[in-house]
N, C-alpha and C positions, 0 to 999 in steps of 0.2 A: 068911781072910775076903776077903781085898783080892785072892790070888790066883783065887780066883773069880770075884768082883766083875770082874778081867781078863782073863782067857777068859770070860766073857759081855758085855763089851765090844767084845774081841774079832769074836765071831761078830755080835754083832749090825754091829759092819764090816763085814765079810766079806760079809753078806744084803745091806748096805745096798751093798757097791761092785759085786755082781751082781745087783742090782736097777735100780740108776743107769745098768750097764751097758746089760743088757737095752732098758728105755727108748729108751735114747744108739745103739741098731741102728734099735732100731725106727721112734724122730726118721725117721733119717736113713733109711729104705726107705721112711717114707710121703713122703716131704717129695721122694723120688726120684719116687714115685711123681704126687706131685699138684702139688708146688709149696708154694710160702709157708706158712706153719705155723693160719694162719685158718683157707688157704682146704680143704688138709689137716681142719682136725674140720671145715669145717662139710659134706665130702664124708661124711668116714666118718656123719657126725650123718645124714643121708641115708638112705643105706649100713642104716647101722642100722634105722634107720626103718620104712623098705622095710622088713627082717629082721622087726620088731613085729610090721607090720601097721598102723603107725601115721607115718602119710606127713605132712610140714611144706605145709603155707606157708610165706611167707616170713617170716609177721610168727610165725608161733610158730618157727620157728625163730628169729630174733633173739634173741626172749623164752626161749629155751630156752639158750641159749648164752650169753646175756646180754653181746649186741654192740648197735651202733645199730643202728634198719631201714637206717640209709646205710650202713652197713661191708657189714652183711649184699648190700644189692644190689648196691652198689659191685663185691665179690666176686664175687657170684654169678654177675654179667655176664660176668667173664673165665671161668669154669668151664665157666658153658653152653657158651663161647664155643671153649673148649678140647675141649670135647662130654663134657665130662663128669656133669654133670645134664642136665634137659630141662622145661620145663614143661608138665604134661597137668591141662585141664578137666575134675575132677569135682561137677558140677550147680551150682554157682556158686560154686563153690572151683579157684583153680588147683593143684596138689599137685607137689612137689617129689619127681625119681625120678632115681637113679640109670641112667644109659642102661647100653646092654648094654654099652659101650667099657670105662667102667670096673668094673665086675663084672670082662669080661676082665684088668682091669691089676690086680684081687686076688685072681685066681685066677692069678696068674702066679706075683704074688707071696707065697699064702701058704706055699710049703713051705721061704720063709726065714724067714716070721717062726714059727713052729712050730718047725724046727730053734733056731732065739734063746730059744725059750721054752725047750726039750733043754736046752738050753746053760744056761744057768740049772738049771734043777731037779738036770741033776746036777750041775752045779757046775765044769762046764769053762768 
C-alpha cells in the first residue's frame, strides 16, 4: 500500500515539476517580450480580448484583472509609449487594442511557446 502511495506521490511531483518548468519558461518568454509581470498580464489580456471579440476599456481591464485604476493607468501609459497597445474610440467608448507590433512580437515567439508545451507533454 505504501509503495503505491509513494508511486502516486512521485508521479504527482514529476508532473508538478514539469508544469512549473513550463510556467517558468513562459514567464521568461513573456517578460522578455513585454517587460514586467503586470504589463505582461495587461498586454496578454488585451490580446485575448481582441481574439475573443471582447475589447476592454481602462475601467473594465482594471476590474477584470482586479487591479486599481491608478495602477492600470500608470502601466498602460508605459506600454502605450512602447508601442504595444493603442486606444481606439468606438462610439462613446475608448477601447484598448494590441498594436501590430505586439502581435508581431507574439508571432515571433509563438514557436518557442509551442516547443515549451511539447516538451511538457513529451516529458522531456
